[in-house]
N, C-alpha and C positions, 0 to 999 in steps of 0.2 A: 372642968374647961371644956367649952365647945370647940368642935374640930374645924379645921380649914379645908376649904376645897381647893386643889391644885389641877388647873386645867392645862392639858398639853395641847398647845395651839399654834406651834411653830412648825407644823409640817409643811411640805411643799405642795401637796396636792396634785402629784404628777398623774395618778389615775383619773382624777376628777376634771383636771384641766383648768384649775382656777382656784382662787382662795376660798375653799368651801367653809372655813371656819366663820366667815362672816357673809355668807351668801344668804339672802332672804328668802325664807320659806313660809313665814307666817303672815296672817292678813294684813297686820299693820307693820310689816317690815322686819318681824323678828326673825333671828337665826335659829337654827337647831338648838345652839349652846343656850340661848336665852331661856328655853324651856328647860334644859338641864339644871342650869343656875337656879331657876324658880323652883324646881323641884328640891335642890339641896337646901335652899333657904327655908322652905315649908318643912323639911325634915330636921332641922336643927343645927344646920351649918352656919356658922356665925360671919364668916369672911370667905372671899374667893381671890385666888391669885391666878392670873393667866401667865403661862410661859409662851412669848410670840416671838417673832422675828422682827428686828428693827425696821425693815423695809415695808411692812404692813401697817405700822404704827398708827399712821393718819387715818387710814380706811378703818382700822380696827376700833379706834376712838369713835369715830363718825358712826358706824354701822352698830356698835355693840356696847362697848365699854362705858361710854359717858352715861347712857340710860341706866345700865346696871349700877354704876358708881352712885347714882342718886337714890338707890332704893336699898343698899346694903354695903358694908366695907368691902371695897375691892381695890386691887392693885395689879400691876403687871410687871414681868421682868422679861429680860431678853436673852435668847439662846442663839448662838451662831455656832458655825464649824470651829471657831478659835477658843470657844468658852472653855474654861478649864485647863487648856493645854499650855505646856512649857513653851519658851521661845523656841526651842530646838524642835519640838513636836509641831509647832505651827509651820516651821519652815519646811519639814519633811512633807506635810499633808496640805501644802500650799495650793495643790491642784484640786482639791475637793471643793465641792459645790454645795453641799447639803450638810445640815446637822448630823450628829452621831447617833441618834436614836432616842429612845424613851427613858433609859437610865441617865443617859447624859442630860436630858431635859430636868428630870427630877432633881439631880445634883445641882443644877444651875440655882436651885432654890435652897440648897441646904444652909446657907447663911442668913436666910430670912425666916424660915419656918422653924419655930421651936415647940409647937404643939402637936398633939396627933393630927394627921391629915389623910385625906383621901385623895385619890388621883384618878383622872378620868381623860378620855380623849375628846377633843372638841368636837368630832364629826359624827359621834354615835348616840344613839337614844337608849337611855338605861332603864328608865321607869322610875317612879317615886319610891316604890317598895325597897329598891335597892339602896337608895340614899338613906332611907329611914333605918334600914339593917345596918349600914356601915356607921351612920351617925350614933347609934345606940352602942355599938360596939366601941367606937373610938372614945365616947364621953365617958365609958366606964374604965378607961385604962388608968393604971397608977403611974407615978413618975417613974422612969427608969424601965418600964414594961419593955419586953420583947415579944409580946403577943400582938402579932398582926392580923389581917383579916383580908379577905377578898369575897366577891359575889361571883358565883359561877352561873353560867347560862347554858341551856341545851343547845348543842351545836346546830341542829337543824332549825332552831328559833333565831339564828343569827347569820343566816346565809343570804347571798345576793344572787339573783337570777342574771345580773348583768356582768358578772365576772367573778373571778376568785377573790377570796378574802383571807386574811392573815389572822389565825386563832392558835393560842396555846392549848393543847390538850391537857387535862389534869388528872392526875393520880390521886385519889383521896381515901383515906382510911379513918374511920371513927371521927368524921367531922373536921379533919385537919388535912390540909395539903401534904402529900408525900414528895411529889415533883411535878413539873409541867414541862412541856416540850413546845416550842414555837413551829407552828407549820405556817409558812408563808403563802402557800398558794393552795388552799381549799375551795373546791368548785363542784359544780353539778356535771355529770356525765350521764345525760338523760336524767332518770331519777336517782341515779347512784351518786352519793357524796365521795369525792376522791381527793386525797392530798397528793398534790404533785411534787415529788422530792427529786433530788439528784440521784439518789440511789434507786429509784424506781417509784412508781406509783403506790400509794397504800390506799385500800378501800376502808371507808368508815361507814359505821351504822347511822350516824346523824343524831345520835343519842349520848354521845360522849359529853361530858362537861367540859367546858372550855372558859378560858379566860377572855374577857372584853376590856381587860386593861382598867379593871374597876377594883382598885385595891385600897385598903386603910392601913395605914402604917404609924406605929409609934415613932417618935424623933430617932429612936436607936437604930432604925433601918438605914439611916445615912451612912453609919459606920460601915456596915456591910456593903452598901452600894458603892462607896468610895474605893474600898479594897477590890471589888469586882470590876469596877470601871478601870483601876490602874492595870490589872491583868490583861483587860481587853484592849486598852490602848497601846500596851507594850506589844501584843501580837498583832494588832490591825492597823497601826499607824500609817502604813504605807498604802492601805486599800482605800480607793475613792467612793466605794458603796456598802462597806461593812457598817452594820448598825448595832448597837448595843441595846438589846431589847429588855424591857422591864419584866415580863413574865420570866425570862431566864435569870435575871438578877434577883427576883423574889424567889424563885425555886432554889437558887443557891443559898439563900438565907437558911432555909429547911435543910439542905443537904449537907450543908456545913455546919449544922447544929448551932446556928448563931442566933436561932428564934424559931418561933412558931407561926404559922398561919392558920387561923381558923378559917374553914371554908363554909361559906353560906351559899345557900342556892335560890335561885328565882326562876318562875315560869314565864317570865316577862318576854315578850318578843321584841327582838332588836330591830331597828331600821336605822339607816344611817346615809352618810354622803360620801361613800366610797367612789362611786362613779357618777358622771353627769346624768346618766339615765335614772339614777335614784331620785333625783331631786323631785320629780313629779309625784312618786310615791310618798317621799317624806311630807311633802305639802298636804296630800289628801289625809295621811295618817294623823297629822297635826290637827288639820280642820275637823276631823271626826271627833278628836278629844275634846275640841273646843265646842263643838256642837252638843256633846254629851254632857258638858258642865264639868268635865275634868280639869280643864283650864279656864279661867275667865277670858272674856273676849279680848281685854287688854291685860297683859301680864304685869306691867310695871306703871307706876305713877310717873308722868313725865312733867 
């Protein structure tokens, strides 16, 4: 069975200052996500599901979805702050203005996805090699498998000079993930890489393996994520900014011995749309890849 690609595209874009998921960065109006979905299709993913917010649906269709849907099996679902909540939980969290994070986004697709699937962010460039790696892993899974996977990146290949980034630092042994911890404010202090944390700054080498939210899951992962989400929401229901992060939920699968996560690696260099200042760099990086022939002049048939 060919795997599905789940794209998390419901973020608010607060640091970017706009709807970065559908911001044009290609010569023919393509978004960064166009290139990621193109790579996924080339690598063996049969269909794509976008997780979006209801309020961007019209622009999302016009700027991205309709052209992709003409070229492969594509659909979309909605994530809101009320998704998956009970009526009591909705009442308690009524002041909240944003979705609950990436585990929450993935769980919004649990009644739709029944096959092995990969997860990506909408605003990150991952590289075709990474899609090929996960497509191969997911296509080989047997029914009922609890063998999941991820692609790890070198931290200093994923940094932005425009500000801090959020990365999960991974602990790996014998090709499998042991655990990982989300660091929400990693940035440069001169040439030093620093994680700014409430308990004090942590100096990093820049050579750590990190998660870029590029995971491959067997459907059994939904069971673990549901349990993890239930515990999270019980603890944080009254908080307006708490987020349930996918790397933490994935790490929980391993630490609770509910499955394994095969750790693949890549030397690909990331670029993405975290800040508005990143836009020109993304445009230039993609233009270089088109000029080199890595991508065609026009990605899709219109």
